[in-house]
C-alpha positions as CSV (number, residue, x, y, z in Angstrom):
1,R,4.5,9.0,-11.4
2,L,5.6,7.4,-8.2
3,E,2.9,4.7,-8.5
4,V,3.9,3.8,-12.0
5,I,7.6,3.5,-11.0
6,M,6.7,1.5,-7.8
7,M,4.6,-0.9,-9.8
8,Q,7.6,-1.9,-11.9
9,K,9.6,-2.9,-8.8
10,R,9.7,-6.0,-6.5
11,F,9.7,-5.7,-2.7
12,S,10.8,-7.8,0.3
13,Q,9.2,-7.1,3.6
14,L,12.1,-4.8,4.5
15,G,11.6,-3.0,1.2
16,G,7.9,-2.5,2.1
17,L,8.9,-1.1,5.5
18,Q,11.3,1.3,3.9
19,L,8.7,2.4,1.3
20,D,6.2,3.0,4.1
21,R,8.8,5.2,5.9
22,D,9.6,7.1,2.8
23,A,5.9,7.7,1.9
24,R,5.3,9.0,5.4
25,A,8.4,11.3,5.1
26,L,7.1,12.6,1.7
27,V,3.6,13.4,3.2
28,S,5.2,15.1,6.2
29,H,7.6,17.1,4.0
30,F,4.8,18.4,1.7
31,S,2.5,19.1,4.6
32,V,5.0,21.5,6.1
33,M,5.5,23.2,2.8
34,T,1.9,24.1,2.1
35,Q,-1.3,25.1,3.9
36,R,-3.4,22.7,1.7
37,T,-3.9,19.1,2.7
38,V,-1.7,16.7,0.9
39,R,-2.6,13.4,2.6
40,D,-5.4,12.8,0.0
41,K,-2.9,13.3,-2.8
42,F,-0.7,10.6,-1.4
43,A,-3.5,8.3,-0.2
44,R,-3.1,5.6,-2.9
45,L,0.7,5.6,-2.4
46,T,0.3,5.3,1.4
47,Q,-2.1,2.4,1.0
48,M,0.2,0.6,-1.4
49,A,3.1,1.0,1.1
50,T,0.8,-0.4,3.9
51,I,0.0,-3.4,1.8
52,L,3.7,-4.0,1.0
53,N,4.5,-3.8,4.7
54,L,2.3,-6.7,5.7
55,E,3.9,-9.9,7.1
56,K,1.6,-12.3,5.3
57,V,-1.0,-12.1,2.5
58,S,-4.0,-12.8,4.8
59,E,-3.3,-9.7,6.9
60,I,-4.9,-7.5,4.2
61,L,-8.3,-8.8,5.5
62,D,-7.6,-7.0,8.8
63,F,-7.7,-3.7,6.8
64,W,-10.1,-4.5,4.0
65,G,-13.9,-4.3,3.7
66,E,-15.8,-4.1,7.0
67,N,-12.6,-4.1,8.9
68,S,-11.4,-0.9,7.3
69,G,-13.1,1.3,9.9
70,P,-13.2,4.9,8.9
71,M,-10.6,4.5,6.2
72,T,-11.8,4.6,2.6
73,W,-9.7,2.4,0.3
74,R,-8.6,4.2,-2.9
75,L,-7.5,0.9,-4.4
76,T,-9.7,-1.6,-6.2
77,P,-9.5,-5.3,-5.3
78,A,-7.6,-6.0,-8.5
79,E,-5.0,-3.2,-7.6
80,V,-4.7,-4.7,-4.1
81,R,-3.9,-8.1,-5.6
82,R,-1.4,-6.5,-8.0
83,V,0.4,-4.7,-5.2
84,L,0.5,-7.9,-3.1
85,G,2.1,-9.5,-6.2
86,L,5.0,-7.1,-6.0
87,R,6.2,-8.9,-2.8
88,V,8.8,-11.5,-3.6
89,D,7.8,-13.7,-0.7
90,F,4.0,-13.8,-1.3
91,K,2.7,-16.8,-3.2
92,P,0.5,-16.0,-6.2
93,E,-1.9,-18.8,-5.1
94,A,-2.4,-17.1,-1.7
95,I,-3.1,-13.8,-3.4
96,S,-5.6,-15.1,-5.9
97,A,-7.4,-17.1,-3.1
98,L,-8.2,-13.9,-1.2
99,K,-11.8,-12.9,-0.9
100,L,-11.7,-9.1,-1.4
């Protein structure tokens, strides 16, 4: 549900930072409440918040593909482009030019 609501909004860089903080707070809160792991349940939301927190479009390449390290992306390339498109200050041309 959070993803659906989030995908209907537009974000500035400051909004992306706030979303990242809020997502971390949610994960922390639910981690304390249960013995089960909740990080995997919030993985997509956390990755979306990370994308919205970038300073420029090209920074996604520092996290994507062979640069992702041990992290497994739960988002498809199309979803990554869609999330990048939620940022008011990212140009659509720069997003579509990415090689994901």
